[in-house]
C-alpha positions in Angstrom: 231.0 97.5 199.2 232.9 94.6 196.2 234.7 94.7 193.8 234.4 93.0 190.7 236.9 92.4 187.0 234.9 92.4 183.9 237.5 90.7 180.7 235.0 91.9 178.6 231.1 92.9 177.7 230.8 93.8 181.7 232.3 96.7 180.1 230.1 97.4 177.8 228.2 100.9 178.4 224.9 98.9 177.5 225.0 96.3 179.4 226.0 98.2 182.9 223.4 100.8 181.6 221.4 96.7 181.4 222.2 95.5 184.1 223.1 98.2 187.1 221.3 101.0 185.7 224.3 102.9 185.6 227.7 103.1 184.3 230.3 101.4 186.9 234.1 103.8 188.2 236.9 100.8 188.3 240.8 101.0 187.7 242.9 98.0 185.3 244.5 95.5 187.4 245.0 92.3 185.5 244.4 89.0 186.6 247.0 85.9 186.3 246.4 82.0 186.4 244.0 82.7 183.7 243.5 82.4 179.7 240.6 83.7 177.2 239.3 81.8 175.2 235.9 82.0 174.1 232.2 80.6 174.4 228.9 80.8 172.6 226.1 82.9 174.4 221.8 81.6 173.3 220.6 83.9 176.0 218.6 86.3 173.6 218.3 89.2 176.3 222.4 88.9 177.4 223.0 89.0 173.2 220.3 92.1 172.8 222.0 93.8 175.6 226.2 93.1 174.3 225.8 92.8 170.4 227.2 90.1 170.5 226.2 85.9 170.5 230.5 84.7 171.3 231.4 86.3 174.6 235.1 85.5 176.4 235.8 83.2 179.3 238.3 82.5 181.7 239.4 80.0 182.1 242.1 78.6 184.7 245.9 77.9 184.7 247.4 77.9 187.0 249.9 79.5 185.0 251.5 82.6 186.2 252.5 84.0 183.1 248.7 84.2 182.0 247.7 87.4 182.5 244.3 88.6 182.2 244.2 92.8 181.7 241.0 94.3 182.7 238.5 96.2 184.8 238.1 95.8 189.1 234.4 97.6 188.9 233.1 98.8 192.1 229.7 97.8 192.9 227.0 97.2 195.4 225.3 93.4 196.3 222.7 94.0 195.3 224.4 95.0 191.9 226.8 91.7 192.0 223.5 89.7 192.0 222.1 91.6 188.9 225.6 90.6 187.5 224.8 87.2 188.5 221.7 87.6 186.3 223.9 88.5 183.1 226.4 86.0 183.3 224.6 82.1 181.4 225.2 79.8 183.4 228.5 78.7 180.8 230.1 81.2 183.7 230.3 80.8 187.7 231.7 83.6 189.7 235.6 83.3 192.4 236.8 84.8 194.2 240.7 86.4 193.5 243.3 88.5 194.4 244.4 90.4 191.1 248.4 91.6 190.4 247.7 94.5 192.5 246.4 92.9 195.5 243.3 93.2 195.5 240.9 90.6 195.6 237.3 90.5 193.9 234.9 88.9 192.8 235.5 87.8 188.6 233.2 85.2 187.1 235.2 82.1 184.9 234.4 79.1 182.9 231.8 76.8 184.9 233.4 73.4 184.6 
């Protein structure tokens, strides 16, 4: 199993059903060293699923005082590939260690 941190639209039930075909289970966690910004989405399928054209995006700061709360979901490798297809090119997937000490994937700004 993989761990995927969501701080935005992947927490929405409709996005989970459209992307994974099921509702995800997870636990709240915190990612340090990032701040939250916004990005405009132009992909019509992503907008249809999320109902939004403005999505949150994490930008690396390196400051441990910058904390983002979200949910660390358990998913399969196949579902991780499906998440990659959902995320637009403005994002990249990176591995991070969360405040709980658990490591997992998160989508952040693709510089």
